[in-house]
N, CA, C and O atoms as a GROMACS GRO file, in nm:
protein
  616
    1MET      N    1   8.452  -0.491   2.122
    1MET     CA    2   8.588  -0.483   2.057
    1MET      C    3   8.543  -0.484   1.829
    1MET      O    4   8.434  -0.524   1.788
    2SER      N    5   8.660  -0.432   1.728
    2SER     CA    6   8.602  -0.402   1.624
    2SER      C    7   8.653  -0.545   1.606
    2SER      O    8   8.706  -0.612   1.694
    3VAL      N    9   8.631  -0.579   1.489
    3VAL     CA   10   8.684  -0.666   1.434
    3VAL      C   11   8.864  -0.609   1.404
    3VAL      O   12   8.958  -0.686   1.425
    4LYS      N   13   8.883  -0.472   1.356
    4LYS     CA   14   9.031  -0.393   1.319
    4LYS      C   15   9.136  -0.485   1.445
    4LYS      O   16   9.230  -0.564   1.440
    5THR      N   17   9.042  -0.408   1.566
    5THR     CA   18   9.080  -0.434   1.716
    5THR      C   19   9.141  -0.545   1.750
    5THR      O   20   9.231  -0.543   1.834
    6PHE      N   21   9.086  -0.704   1.666
    6PHE     CA   22   9.106  -0.795   1.764
    6PHE      C   23   9.160  -0.902   1.651
    6PHE      O   24   9.169  -1.023   1.671
    7VAL      N   25   9.205  -0.813   1.487
    7VAL     CA   26   9.323  -0.838   1.469
    7VAL      C   27   9.499  -0.865   1.491
    7VAL      O   28   9.588  -0.948   1.473
    8ALA      N   29   9.463  -0.690   1.558
    8ALA     CA   30   9.586  -0.629   1.542
    8ALA      C   31   9.552  -0.732   1.744
    8ALA      O   32   9.665  -0.731   1.793
    9CYS      N   33   9.488  -0.778   1.814
    9CYS     CA   34   9.531  -0.874   1.926
    9CYS      C   35   9.591  -0.956   1.867
    9CYS      O   36   9.709  -0.966   1.901
   10CYS      N   37   9.545  -1.046   1.760
   10CYS     CA   38   9.553  -1.135   1.752
   10CYS      C   39   9.680  -1.186   1.690
   10CYS      O   40   9.710  -1.305   1.682
   11ALA      N   41   9.760  -1.073   1.641
   11ALA     CA   42   9.889  -1.074   1.604
   11ALA      C   43   9.951  -1.052   1.728
   11ALA      O   44  10.044  -1.124   1.764
   12CYS      N   45   9.903  -0.945   1.808
   12CYS     CA   46  10.056  -0.905   1.926
   12CYS      C   47   9.941  -1.036   2.049
   12CYS      O   48   9.962  -1.034   2.170
   13LEU      N   49   9.878  -1.093   2.013
   13LEU     CA   50   9.904  -1.174   2.133
   13LEU      C   51   9.924  -1.327   2.093
   13LEU      O   52   9.911  -1.402   2.190
   14SER      N   53   9.959  -1.405   1.949
   14SER     CA   54   9.948  -1.504   1.935
   14SER      C   55  10.058  -1.566   2.033
   14SER      O   56  10.042  -1.678   2.083
   15LEU      N   57  10.192  -1.471   2.062
   15LEU     CA   58  10.319  -1.508   2.075
   15LEU      C   59  10.266  -1.616   2.224
   15LEU      O   60  10.326  -1.720   2.251
   16LEU      N   61  10.141  -1.562   2.309
   16LEU     CA   62  10.082  -1.581   2.447
   16LEU      C   63   9.955  -1.677   2.462
   16LEU      O   64   9.886  -1.703   2.560
   17ALA      N   65   9.946  -1.734   2.288
   17ALA     CA   66   9.763  -1.795   2.244
   17ALA      C   67   9.888  -1.957   2.382
   17ALA      O   68  10.003  -1.980   2.417
   18VAL      N   69   9.744  -2.010   2.400
   18VAL     CA   70   9.786  -2.140   2.461
   18VAL      C   71   9.812  -2.209   2.372
   18VAL      O   72   9.924  -2.252   2.345
   19LEU      N   73   9.672  -2.235   2.292
   19LEU     CA   74   9.674  -2.290   2.155
   19LEU      C   75   9.759  -2.289   2.013
   19LEU      O   76   9.764  -2.192   1.938
   20PRO      N   77   9.824  -2.414   1.991
   20PRO     CA   78   9.924  -2.426   1.903
   20PRO      C   79   9.856  -2.346   1.795
   20PRO      O   80   9.750  -2.292   1.826
   21SER      N   81   9.903  -2.331   1.670
   21SER     CA   82   9.832  -2.276   1.570
   21SER      C   83   9.773  -2.444   1.526
   21SER      O   84   9.871  -2.454   1.600
   22CYS      N   85   9.729  -2.551   1.492
   22CYS     CA   86   9.667  -2.611   1.498
   22CYS      C   87   9.543  -2.741   1.604
   22CYS      O   88   9.535  -2.861   1.631
   23ALA      N   89   9.483  -2.636   1.623
   23ALA     CA   90   9.481  -2.752   1.695
   23ALA      C   91   9.397  -2.882   1.725
   23ALA      O   92   9.295  -2.919   1.667
   24THR      N   93   9.481  -2.959   1.856
   24THR     CA   94   9.450  -3.106   1.833
   24THR      C   95   9.427  -3.119   1.942
   24THR      O   96   9.457  -3.039   2.031
   25THR      N   97   9.333  -3.291   1.965
   25THR     CA   98   9.286  -3.321   2.076
   25THR      C   99   9.366  -3.273   2.268
   25THR      O  100   9.326  -3.269   2.384
   26SER      N  101   9.479  -3.249   2.201
   26SER     CA  102   9.564  -3.296   2.292
   26SER      C  103   9.618  -3.144   2.373
   26SER      O  104   9.709  -3.138   2.456
   27THR      N  105   9.515  -3.005   2.311
   27THR     CA  106   9.550  -2.936   2.386
   27THR      C  107   9.505  -2.878   2.521
   27THR      O  108   9.395  -2.885   2.576
   28PRO      N  109   9.652  -2.804   2.570
   28PRO     CA  110   9.640  -2.843   2.738
   28PRO      C  111   9.588  -2.681   2.722
   28PRO      O  112   9.589  -2.591   2.638
   29ALA      N  113   9.534  -2.710   2.880
   29ALA     CA  114   9.445  -2.559   2.936
   29ALA      C  115   9.554  -2.475   2.991
   29ALA      O  116   9.662  -2.514   3.035
   30PRO      N  117   9.512  -2.360   2.982
   30PRO     CA  118   9.544  -2.234   2.992
   30PRO      C  119   9.563  -2.257   3.140
   30PRO      O  120   9.492  -2.318   3.220
   31ASP      N  121   9.682  -2.190   3.156
   31ASP     CA  122   9.688  -2.117   3.354
   31ASP      C  123   9.572  -2.053   3.378
   31ASP      O  124   9.507  -1.996   3.290
   32LYS      N  125   9.533  -2.059   3.516
   32LYS     CA  126   9.428  -1.951   3.562
   32LYS      C  127   9.480  -1.870   3.637
   32LYS      O  128   9.547  -1.906   3.734
   33PRO      N  129   9.462  -1.769   3.613
   33PRO     CA  130   9.465  -1.615   3.663
   33PRO      C  131   9.517  -1.597   3.792
   33PRO      O  132   9.523  -1.706   3.849
   34ALA      N  133   9.562  -1.494   3.869
   34ALA     CA  134   9.641  -1.498   3.981
   34ALA      C  135   9.462  -1.499   4.062
   34ALA      O  136   9.469  -1.494   4.185
   35GLY      N  137   9.344  -1.503   4.016
   35GLY     CA  138   9.248  -1.500   4.098
   35GLY      C  139   9.227  -1.642   4.146
   35GLY      O  140   9.165  -1.670   4.248
   36GLY      N  141   9.284  -1.727   4.065
   36GLY     CA  142   9.236  -1.891   4.015
   36GLY      C  143   9.098  -1.895   3.959
   36GLY      O  144   9.042  -1.997   4.000
   37LYS      N  145   9.013  -1.819   3.874
   37LYS     CA  146   8.955  -1.830   3.795
   37LYS      C  147   8.975  -1.849   3.701
   37LYS      O  148   9.016  -1.753   3.636
   38SER      N  149   8.960  -2.005   3.619
   38SER     CA  150   8.977  -2.018   3.450
   38SER      C  151   8.912  -1.933   3.392
   38SER      O  152   8.825  -1.869   3.451
   39LEU      N  153   8.944  -1.914   3.251
   39LEU     CA  154   8.891  -1.854   3.128
   39LEU      C  155   8.729  -1.920   3.158
   39LEU      O  156   8.625  -1.855   3.154
   40TYR      N  157   8.740  -2.043   3.183
   40TYR     CA  158   8.647  -2.131   3.155
   40TYR      C  159   8.439  -2.073   3.308
   40TYR      O  160   8.318  -2.052   3.324
   41ASP      N  161   8.592  -2.085   3.363
   41ASP     CA  162   8.505  -1.984   3.519
   41ASP      C  163   8.421  -1.893   3.466
   41ASP      O  164   8.300  -1.918   3.475
   42ARG      N  165   8.463  -1.771   3.402
   42ARG     CA  166   8.533  -1.608   3.404
   42ARG      C  167   8.456  -1.632   3.306
   42ARG      O  168   8.411  -1.518   3.300
   43LEU      N  169   8.392  -1.698   3.206
   43LEU     CA  170   8.223  -1.668   3.119
   43LEU      C  171   8.134  -1.766   3.141
   43LEU      O  172   8.052  -1.834   3.079
   44GLY      N  173   8.171  -1.754   3.232
   44GLY     CA  174   8.017  -1.829   3.294
   44GLY      C  175   7.963  -2.006   3.305
   44GLY      O  176   7.849  -2.031   3.345
   45GLY      N  177   8.065  -2.122   3.262
   45GLY     CA  178   8.084  -2.232   3.260
   45GLY      C  179   7.983  -2.272   3.112
   45GLY      O  180   7.923  -2.208   3.026
   46MET      N  181   8.010  -2.423   3.146
   46MET     CA  182   7.944  -2.462   2.963
   46MET      C  183   7.810  -2.429   2.936
   46MET      O  184   7.775  -2.438   2.818
   47ASP      N  185   7.726  -2.393   3.020
   47ASP     CA  186   7.627  -2.341   2.975
   47ASP      C  187   7.612  -2.156   2.926
   47ASP      O  188   7.505  -2.095   2.916
   48ALA      N  189   7.711  -2.115   2.910
   48ALA     CA  190   7.711  -1.985   2.877
   48ALA      C  191   7.824  -2.005   2.785
   48ALA      O  192   7.844  -1.900   2.724
   49ILE      N  193   7.898  -2.090   2.754
   49ILE     CA  194   7.961  -2.127   2.608
   49ILE      C  195   7.886  -2.202   2.492
   49ILE      O  196   7.910  -2.205   2.371
   50LYS      N  197   7.757  -2.278   2.590
   50LYS     CA  198   7.638  -2.277   2.468
   50LYS      C  199   7.498  -2.178   2.422
   50LYS      O  200   7.402  -2.196   2.348
   51ALA      N  201   7.535  -2.094   2.488
   51ALA     CA  202   7.420  -1.974   2.438
   51ALA      C  203   7.533  -1.898   2.370
   51ALA      O  204   7.523  -1.895   2.248
   52VAL      N  205   7.659  -1.824   2.431
   52VAL     CA  206   7.712  -1.746   2.279
   52VAL      C  207   7.761  -1.850   2.157
   52VAL      O  208   7.752  -1.798   2.046
   53VAL      N  209   7.818  -2.001   2.159
   53VAL     CA  210   7.785  -2.076   2.025
   53VAL      C  211   7.682  -2.082   1.963
   53VAL      O  212   7.678  -2.122   1.846
   54SER      N  213   7.572  -2.040   2.034
   54SER     CA  214   7.438  -2.106   1.936
   54SER      C  215   7.381  -2.019   1.827
   54SER      O  216   7.316  -2.020   1.723
   55ASP      N  217   7.476  -1.902   1.961
   55ASP     CA  218   7.389  -1.795   1.893
   55ASP      C  219   7.488  -1.728   1.804
   55ASP      O  220   7.433  -1.634   1.748
   56PHE      N  221   7.600  -1.739   1.773
   56PHE     CA  222   7.757  -1.704   1.688
   56PHE      C  223   7.714  -1.800   1.602
   56PHE      O  224   7.719  -1.763   1.485
   57VAL      N  225   7.648  -1.971   1.629
   57VAL     CA  226   7.655  -1.989   1.469
   57VAL      C  227   7.581  -1.972   1.414
   57VAL      O  228   7.603  -1.929   1.301
   58ASP      N  229   7.464  -1.990   1.455
   58ASP     CA  230   7.305  -1.891   1.422
   58ASP      C  231   7.347  -1.797   1.314
   58ASP      O  232   7.344  -1.804   1.192
   59ALA      N  233   7.394  -1.688   1.416
   59ALA     CA  234   7.447  -1.510   1.314
   59ALA      C  235   7.562  -1.608   1.152
   59ALA      O  236   7.586  -1.583   1.034
   60GLN      N  237   7.593  -1.705   1.241
   60GLN     CA  238   7.674  -1.640   1.029
   60GLN      C  239   7.631  -1.783   0.967
   60GLN      O  240   7.707  -1.834   0.885
   61ALA      N  241   7.511  -1.852   1.005
   61ALA     CA  242   7.417  -1.913   0.926
   61ALA      C  243   7.360  -1.846   0.846
   61ALA      O  244   7.342  -1.862   0.725
   62SER      N  245   7.321  -1.740   0.937
   62SER     CA  246   7.207  -1.648   0.811
   62SER      C  247   7.237  -1.554   0.765
   62SER      O  248   7.161  -1.483   0.700
   63ASP      N  249   7.398  -1.522   0.794
   63ASP     CA  250   7.488  -1.425   0.670
   63ASP      C  251   7.404  -1.420   0.554
   63ASP      O  252   7.310  -1.497   0.537
   64PRO      N  253   7.433  -1.345   0.489
   64PRO     CA  254   7.395  -1.413   0.300
   64PRO      C  255   7.593  -1.428   0.250
   64PRO      O  256   7.637  -1.501   0.161
   65LYS      N  257   7.667  -1.344   0.333
   65LYS     CA  258   7.810  -1.358   0.340
   65LYS      C  259   7.877  -1.460   0.351
   65LYS      O  260   7.984  -1.490   0.298
   66LEU      N  261   7.772  -1.551   0.467
   66LEU     CA  262   7.870  -1.719   0.466
   66LEU      C  263   7.710  -1.800   0.494
   66LEU      O  264   7.687  -1.871   0.592
   67GLN      N  265   7.659  -1.785   0.438
   67GLN     CA  266   7.588  -1.873   0.484
   67GLN      C  267   7.570  -1.995   0.383
   67GLN      O  268   7.488  -2.085   0.404
   68HIS      N  269   7.671  -1.987   0.250
   68HIS     CA  270   7.687  -2.085   0.175
   68HIS      C  271   7.800  -2.209   0.286
   68HIS      O  272   7.771  -2.327   0.301
   69PHE      N  273   7.893  -2.160   0.333
   69PHE     CA  274   7.937  -2.262   0.410
   69PHE      C  275   7.914  -2.329   0.505
   69PHE      O  276   8.004  -2.350   0.586
   70TYR      N  277   7.763  -2.391   0.526
   70TYR     CA  278   7.626  -2.426   0.613
   70TYR      C  279   7.497  -2.466   0.556
   70TYR      O  280   7.383  -2.474   0.601
   71ALA      N  281   7.552  -2.489   0.443
   71ALA     CA  282   7.433  -2.527   0.380
   71ALA      C  283   7.460  -2.686   0.387
   71ALA      O  284   7.388  -2.756   0.317
   72LYS      N  285   7.519  -2.722   0.434
   72LYS     CA  286   7.522  -2.910   0.387
   72LYS      C  287   7.610  -2.933   0.538
   72LYS      O  288   7.682  -3.033   0.545
   73THR      N  289   7.602  -2.822   0.678
   73THR     CA  290   7.595  -2.831   0.784
   73THR      C  291   7.526  -2.897   0.868
   73THR      O  292   7.417  -2.854   0.907
   74ASP      N  293   7.572  -3.003   0.908
   74ASP     CA  294   7.428  -3.056   1.065
   74ASP      C  295   7.472  -2.904   1.199
   74ASP      O  296   7.571  -2.924   1.269
   75THR      N  297   7.415  -2.807   1.214
   75THR     CA  298   7.442  -2.706   1.272
   75THR      C  299   7.447  -2.793   1.402
   75THR      O  300   7.559  -2.793   1.453
   76LYS      N  301   7.349  -2.871   1.472
   76LYS     CA  302   7.354  -2.937   1.560
   76LYS      C  303   7.528  -2.961   1.666
   76LYS      O  304   7.602  -2.947   1.763
   77TYR      N  305   7.494  -3.000   1.553
   77TYR     CA  306   7.644  -3.090   1.567
   77TYR      C  307   7.774  -2.998   1.575
   77TYR      O  308   7.850  -2.993   1.672
   78LEU      N  309   7.789  -2.921   1.447
   78LEU     CA  310   7.935  -2.840   1.479
   78LEU      C  311   7.878  -2.789   1.610
   78LEU      O  312   7.970  -2.827   1.681
   79LYS      N  313   7.764  -2.712   1.722
   79LYS     CA  314   7.715  -2.598   1.801
   79LYS      C  315   7.856  -2.730   1.907
   79LYS      O  316   7.946  -2.698   1.984
   80GLY      N  317   7.812  -2.863   1.860
   80GLY     CA  318   7.816  -2.915   1.988
   80GLY      C  319   7.958  -2.920   1.986
   80GLY      O  320   8.000  -2.898   2.100
   81GLN      N  321   8.066  -2.944   1.889
   81GLN     CA  322   8.226  -2.925   1.834
   81GLN      C  323   8.277  -2.830   1.890
   81GLN      O  324   8.376  -2.852   1.958
   82ILE      N  325   8.209  -2.656   1.874
   82ILE     CA  326   8.295  -2.574   1.893
   82ILE      C  327   8.262  -2.548   2.054
   82ILE      O  328   8.342  -2.528   2.146
   83SER      N  329   8.112  -2.556   2.056
   83SER     CA  330   8.121  -2.616   2.202
   83SER      C  331   8.275  -2.652   2.327
   83SER      O  332   8.353  -2.579   2.390
   84ASP      N  333   8.262  -2.755   2.316
   84ASP     CA  334   8.360  -2.842   2.352
   84ASP      C  335   8.458  -2.794   2.343
   84ASP      O  336   8.515  -2.776   2.450
   85PHE      N  337   8.534  -2.746   2.213
   85PHE     CA  338   8.650  -2.659   2.213
   85PHE      C  339   8.711  -2.520   2.251
   85PHE      O  340   8.824  -2.477   2.269
   86VAL      N  341   8.543  -2.454   2.255
   86VAL     CA  342   8.612  -2.362   2.350
   86VAL      C  343   8.645  -2.381   2.495
   86VAL      O  344   8.744  -2.349   2.562
   87CYS      N  345   8.509  -2.455   2.530
   87CYS     CA  346   8.539  -2.529   2.689
   87CYS      C  347   8.684  -2.505   2.720
   87CYS      O  348   8.752  -2.428   2.788
   88GLN      N  349   8.704  -2.637   2.614
   88GLN     CA  350   8.848  -2.714   2.687
   88GLN      C  351   9.004  -2.617   2.649
   88GLN      O  352   9.107  -2.629   2.715
   89ALA      N  353   8.990  -2.533   2.540
   89ALA     CA  354   9.069  -2.387   2.582
   89ALA      C  355   9.038  -2.315   2.646
   89ALA      O  356   9.131  -2.242   2.682
   90ALA      N  357   8.903  -2.280   2.705
   90ALA     CA  358   8.975  -2.198   2.821
   90ALA      C  359   8.991  -2.242   2.891
   90ALA      O  360   9.013  -2.163   2.983
   91GLY      N  361   9.004  -2.438   2.953
   91GLY     CA  362   9.044  -2.476   3.085
   91GLY      C  363   8.921  -2.501   3.205
   91GLY      O  364   8.914  -2.513   3.327
   92GLY      N  365   8.826  -2.498   3.083
   92GLY     CA  366   8.703  -2.609   3.164
   92GLY      C  367   8.757  -2.767   3.164
   92GLY      O  368   8.874  -2.804   3.163
   93PRO      N  369   8.623  -2.856   3.167
   93PRO     CA  370   8.602  -2.976   3.191
   93PRO      C  371   8.601  -3.070   3.037
   93PRO      O  372   8.631  -3.189   3.045
   94CYS      N  373   8.579  -3.032   2.950
   94CYS     CA  374   8.518  -3.165   2.837
   94CYS      C  375   8.710  -3.086   2.734
   94CYS      O  376   8.800  -3.002   2.726
   95LYS      N  377   8.639  -3.221   2.683
   95LYS     CA  378   8.754  -3.279   2.549
   95LYS      C  379   8.675  -3.285   2.425
   95LYS      O  380   8.578  -3.354   2.395
   96TYR      N  381   8.746  -3.189   2.355
   96TYR     CA  382   8.767  -3.183   2.241
   96TYR      C  383   8.789  -3.297   2.160
   96TYR      O  384   8.906  -3.333   2.166
   97THR      N  385   8.696  -3.388   2.061
   97THR     CA  386   8.754  -3.487   1.987
   97THR      C  387   8.733  -3.455   1.875
   97THR      O  388   8.689  -3.558   1.825
   98GLY      N  389   8.734  -3.358   1.776
   98GLY     CA  390   8.686  -3.293   1.661
   98GLY      C  391   8.804  -3.330   1.550
   98GLY      O  392   8.869  -3.433   1.570
   99MET      N  393   8.824  -3.277   1.475
   99MET     CA  394   8.882  -3.254   1.384
   99MET      C  395   9.013  -3.128   1.428
   99MET      O  396   9.016  -3.061   1.531
  100ASP      N  397   9.087  -3.125   1.344
  100ASP     CA  398   9.186  -3.034   1.347
  100ASP      C  399   9.163  -2.927   1.307
  100ASP      O  400   9.126  -2.957   1.194
  101MET      N  401   9.152  -2.770   1.314
  101MET     CA  402   9.154  -2.631   1.236
  101MET      C  403   9.192  -2.660   1.159
  101MET      O  404   9.085  -2.636   1.103
  102LYS      N  405   9.294  -2.722   1.025
  102LYS     CA  406   9.329  -2.728   0.980
  102LYS      C  407   9.249  -2.840   0.789
  102LYS      O  408   9.221  -2.812   0.673
  103ASP      N  409   9.249  -2.909   0.839
  103ASP     CA  410   9.136  -3.036   0.775
  103ASP      C  411   9.013  -3.038   0.823
  103ASP      O  412   8.926  -3.118   0.789
  104ALA      N  413   9.000  -2.929   0.923
  104ALA     CA  414   8.790  -2.872   0.912
  104ALA      C  415   8.786  -2.810   0.787
  104ALA      O  416   8.706  -2.847   0.701
  105HIS      N  417   8.847  -2.740   0.774
  105HIS     CA  418   8.832  -2.649   0.707
  105HIS      C  419   8.927  -2.670   0.573
  105HIS      O  420   8.919  -2.572   0.499
  106ASP      N  421   8.980  -2.733   0.542
  106ASP     CA  422   9.061  -2.781   0.414
  106ASP      C  423   8.951  -2.785   0.310
  106ASP      O  424   8.851  -2.854   0.330
  107SER      N  425   8.967  -2.711   0.195
  107SER     CA  426   8.878  -2.705   0.045
  107SER      C  427   8.800  -2.620   0.080
  107SER      O  428   8.767  -2.547  -0.013
  108ARG      N  429   8.752  -2.594   0.184
  108ARG     CA  430   8.624  -2.503   0.241
  108ARG      C  431   8.626  -2.346   0.156
  108ARG      O  432   8.527  -2.275   0.144
  109GLN      N  433   8.728  -2.322   0.116
  109GLN     CA  434   8.749  -2.183   0.029
  109GLN      C  435   8.725  -2.067   0.145
  109GLN      O  436   8.670  -1.966   0.101
  110VAL      N  437   8.753  -2.067   0.267
  110VAL     CA  438   8.720  -1.966   0.378
  110VAL      C  439   8.850  -1.859   0.316
  110VAL      O  440   8.939  -1.912   0.249
  111HIS      N  441   8.856  -1.699   0.345
  111HIS     CA  442   8.868  -1.597   0.233
  111HIS      C  443   8.872  -1.473   0.394
  111HIS      O  444   8.787  -1.431   0.472
  112GLU      N  445   9.003  -1.459   0.379
  112GLU     CA  446   9.053  -1.345   0.516
  112GLU      C  447   8.937  -1.250   0.530
  112GLU      O  448   8.940  -1.186   0.635
  113GLU      N  449   8.826  -1.223   0.442
  113GLU     CA  450   8.743  -1.150   0.452
  113GLU      C  451   8.613  -1.201   0.532
  113GLU      O  452   8.565  -1.146   0.631
  114ASP      N  453   8.553  -1.349   0.452
  114ASP     CA  454   8.511  -1.487   0.575
  114ASP      C  455   8.575  -1.431   0.704
  114ASP      O  456   8.532  -1.333   0.766
  115PHE      N  457   8.678  -1.502   0.734
  115PHE     CA  458   8.695  -1.510   0.817
  115PHE      C  459   8.688  -1.387   0.945
  115PHE      O  460   8.670  -1.394   1.066
  116ASN      N  461   8.712  -1.270   0.844
  116ASN     CA  462   8.672  -1.115   0.958
  116ASN      C  463   8.542  -1.116   0.943
  116ASN      O  464   8.503  -1.121   1.059
  117VAL      N  465   8.424  -1.114   0.856
  117VAL     CA  466   8.337  -1.107   0.923
  117VAL      C  467   8.266  -1.235   1.019
  117VAL      O  468   8.156  -1.218   1.074
  118THR      N  469   8.326  -1.338   1.029
  118THR     CA  470   8.322  -1.442   1.083
  118THR      C  471   8.372  -1.394   1.261
  118THR      O  472   8.345  -1.453   1.365
  119VAL      N  473   8.436  -1.288   1.243
  119VAL     CA  474   8.492  -1.231   1.378
  119VAL      C  475   8.353  -1.177   1.454
  119VAL      O  476   8.278  -1.190   1.550
  120GLY      N  477   8.385  -1.092   1.308
  120GLY     CA  478   8.268  -0.952   1.336
  120GLY      C  479   8.126  -1.023   1.473
  120GLY      O  480   8.068  -0.987   1.576
  121HIS      N  481   8.137  -1.134   1.383
  121HIS     CA  482   8.006  -1.233   1.406
  121HIS      C  483   8.022  -1.252   1.627
  121HIS      O  484   7.941  -1.228   1.716
  122LEU      N  485   8.133  -1.292   1.626
  122LEU     CA  486   8.147  -1.318   1.743
  122LEU      C  487   8.138  -1.234   1.804
  122LEU      O  488   8.047  -1.224   1.886
  123VAL      N  489   8.216  -1.154   1.789
  123VAL     CA  490   8.241  -1.003   1.869
  123VAL      C  491   8.067  -0.914   1.885
  123VAL      O  492   8.037  -0.806   1.936
  124ASP      N  493   8.023  -0.970   1.849
  124ASP     CA  494   7.881  -0.889   1.880
  124ASP      C  495   7.789  -0.992   1.940
  124ASP      O  496   7.669  -0.970   1.955
  125VAL      N  497   7.841  -1.093   1.970
  125VAL     CA  498   7.739  -1.273   2.060
  125VAL      C  499   7.822  -1.205   2.163
  125VAL      O  500   7.778  -1.138   2.256
  126LEU      N  501   7.952  -1.231   2.136
  126LEU     CA  502   8.046  -1.169   2.291
  126LEU      C  503   7.949  -1.062   2.341
  126LEU      O  504   7.887  -1.076   2.446
  127ASN      N  505   7.938  -0.962   2.267
  127ASN     CA  506   7.951  -0.807   2.352
  127ASN      C  507   7.751  -0.792   2.385
  127ASN      O  508   7.699  -0.700   2.449
  128LYS      N  509   7.676  -0.910   2.318
  128LYS     CA  510   7.522  -0.949   2.358
  128LYS      C  511   7.520  -0.990   2.454
  128LYS      O  512   7.430  -0.964   2.534
  129TYR      N  513   7.629  -1.076   2.482
  129TYR     CA  514   7.585  -1.203   2.666
  129TYR      C  515   7.686  -1.062   2.765
  129TYR      O  516   7.701  -1.100   2.881
  130LYS      N  517   7.734  -0.952   2.745
  130LYS     CA  518   7.811  -0.889   2.828
  130LYS      C  519   7.921  -0.927   2.867
  130LYS      O  520   7.985  -0.867   2.953
  131VAL      N  521   7.972  -1.066   2.793
  131VAL     CA  522   8.091  -1.012   2.841
  131VAL      C  523   8.165  -0.995   2.824
  131VAL      O  524   8.186  -0.998   2.702
  132PRO      N  525   8.305  -0.954   2.923
  132PRO     CA  526   8.424  -0.825   2.942
  132PRO      C  527   8.530  -0.821   2.873
  132PRO      O  528   8.588  -0.926   2.843
  133GLU      N  529   8.573  -0.702   2.836
  133GLU     CA  530   8.640  -0.718   2.708
  133GLU      C  531   8.815  -0.776   2.786
  133GLU      O  532   8.915  -0.805   2.720
  134ALA      N  533   8.802  -0.779   2.959
  134ALA     CA  534   8.946  -0.864   2.916
  134ALA      C  535   8.956  -1.022   2.917
  134ALA      O  536   9.056  -1.092   2.926
  135GLU      N  537   8.781  -1.068   2.901
  135GLU     CA  538   8.780  -1.212   2.891
  135GLU      C  539   8.740  -1.180   2.769
  135GLU      O  540   8.849  -1.141   2.726
  136GLN      N  541   8.654  -1.164   2.665
  136GLN     CA  542   8.681  -1.131   2.536
  136GLN      C  543   8.837  -1.129   2.503
  136GLN      O  544   8.902  -1.223   2.457
  137LYS      N  545   8.874  -1.024   2.530
  137LYS     CA  546   9.028  -1.043   2.490
  137LYS      C  547   9.050  -1.214   2.482
  137LYS      O  548   9.030  -1.308   2.406
  138GLU      N  549   9.093  -1.190   2.587
  138GLU     CA  550   9.185  -1.442   2.657
  138GLU      C  551   9.096  -1.505   2.524
  138GLU      O  552   9.144  -1.583   2.442
  139LEU      N  553   8.948  -1.450   2.520
  139LEU     CA  554   8.924  -1.587   2.443
  139LEU      C  555   8.956  -1.595   2.295
  139LEU      O  556   8.967  -1.690   2.219
  140LEU      N  557   8.972  -1.443   2.276
  140LEU     CA  558   8.978  -1.405   2.067
  140LEU      C  559   9.156  -1.419   2.098
  140LEU      O  560   9.188  -1.312   2.047
  141ALA      N  561   9.273  -1.472   2.142
  141ALA     CA  562   9.405  -1.494   2.216
  141ALA      C  563   9.449  -1.600   2.215
  141ALA      O  564   9.567  -1.630   2.202
  142LEU      N  565   9.323  -1.695   2.236
  142LEU     CA  566   9.302  -1.865   2.160
  142LEU      C  567   9.314  -1.884   2.089
  142LEU      O  568   9.381  -1.972   2.036
  143LEU      N  569   9.202  -1.745   2.022
  143LEU     CA  570   9.111  -1.844   1.878
  143LEU      C  571   9.225  -1.849   1.717
  143LEU      O  572   9.250  -1.924   1.623
  144GLY      N  573   9.269  -1.694   1.779
  144GLY     CA  574   9.338  -1.623   1.705
  144GLY      C  575   9.495  -1.722   1.664
  144GLY      O  576   9.529  -1.737   1.546
  145PRO      N  577   9.521  -1.741   1.702
  145PRO     CA  578   9.640  -1.845   1.614
  145PRO      C  579   9.630  -1.941   1.525
  145PRO      O  580   9.700  -2.005   1.446
  146LEU      N  581   9.503  -1.930   1.569
  146LEU     CA  582   9.379  -2.045   1.437
  146LEU      C  583   9.402  -2.024   1.339
  146LEU      O  584   9.453  -2.106   1.263
  147LYS      N  585   9.356  -1.849   1.292
  147LYS     CA  586   9.357  -1.804   1.120
  147LYS      C  587   9.432  -1.900   1.024
  147LYS      O  588   9.369  -1.971   0.946
  148PRO      N  589   9.578  -1.900   1.031
  148PRO     CA  590   9.618  -1.977   0.910
  148PRO      C  591   9.567  -2.078   0.892
  148PRO      O  592   9.516  -2.074   0.780
  149ASP      N  593   9.543  -2.202   0.955
  149ASP     CA  594   9.471  -2.327   0.992
  149ASP      C  595   9.371  -2.269   0.903
  149ASP      O  596   9.390  -2.290   0.783
  150ILE      N  597   9.255  -2.190   0.941
  150ILE     CA  598   9.124  -2.217   0.903
  150ILE      C  599   9.124  -2.093   0.707
  150ILE      O  600   9.047  -2.120   0.615
  151VAL      N  601   9.215  -1.988   0.701
  151VAL     CA  602   9.209  -1.940   0.600
  151VAL      C  603   9.280  -1.918   0.454
  151VAL      O  604   9.387  -1.867   0.421
  152GLU      N  605   9.194  -1.968   0.396
  152GLU     CA  606   9.299  -2.055   0.272
  152GLU      C  607   9.390  -1.935   0.208
  152GLU      O  608   9.348  -1.820   0.202
  153LYS      N  609   9.519  -1.974   0.160
  153LYS     CA  610   9.590  -1.965   0.169
  153LYS      C  611   9.616  -1.928  -0.062
  153LYS      O  612   9.613  -2.010  -0.154
  154LYS      N  613   9.643  -1.727  -0.066
  154LYS     CA  614   9.598  -1.717  -0.251
  154LYS      C  615   9.760  -1.757  -0.306
  154LYS      O  616   9.784  -1.763  -0.426
   0.00000   0.00000   0.00000
């Protein structure tokens, strides 16, 4: 899935998203599909989420366009926070206790291009781990509505 496809999916699917536009610790878990397995289970559980998140953060931290965001970041802590966030959002047993997205990204000066590069890294990592397109779309639909709280308005 390309970045452009992701942006289009988010625009269309934002109404279906389970997460509010500003994620909080009270984020409800998504409903299970007809087959009974949550997105968390279909993604492979916490070990799979941690592997994807680790590669995703590493890709961003080593990208010349994004590495300045990670200069003073404890990536091990960040990986744990993102893993818990994705786990909870996907219907897993985790409880995300970190900051909401608006506060976490306030004054970071994340711009549209930074967001798009980040999404590209996420899609690349999901493809690397052979996450099926349906699960990718479902995950991206959960995360896409967070964009207004992450990207700085001009």
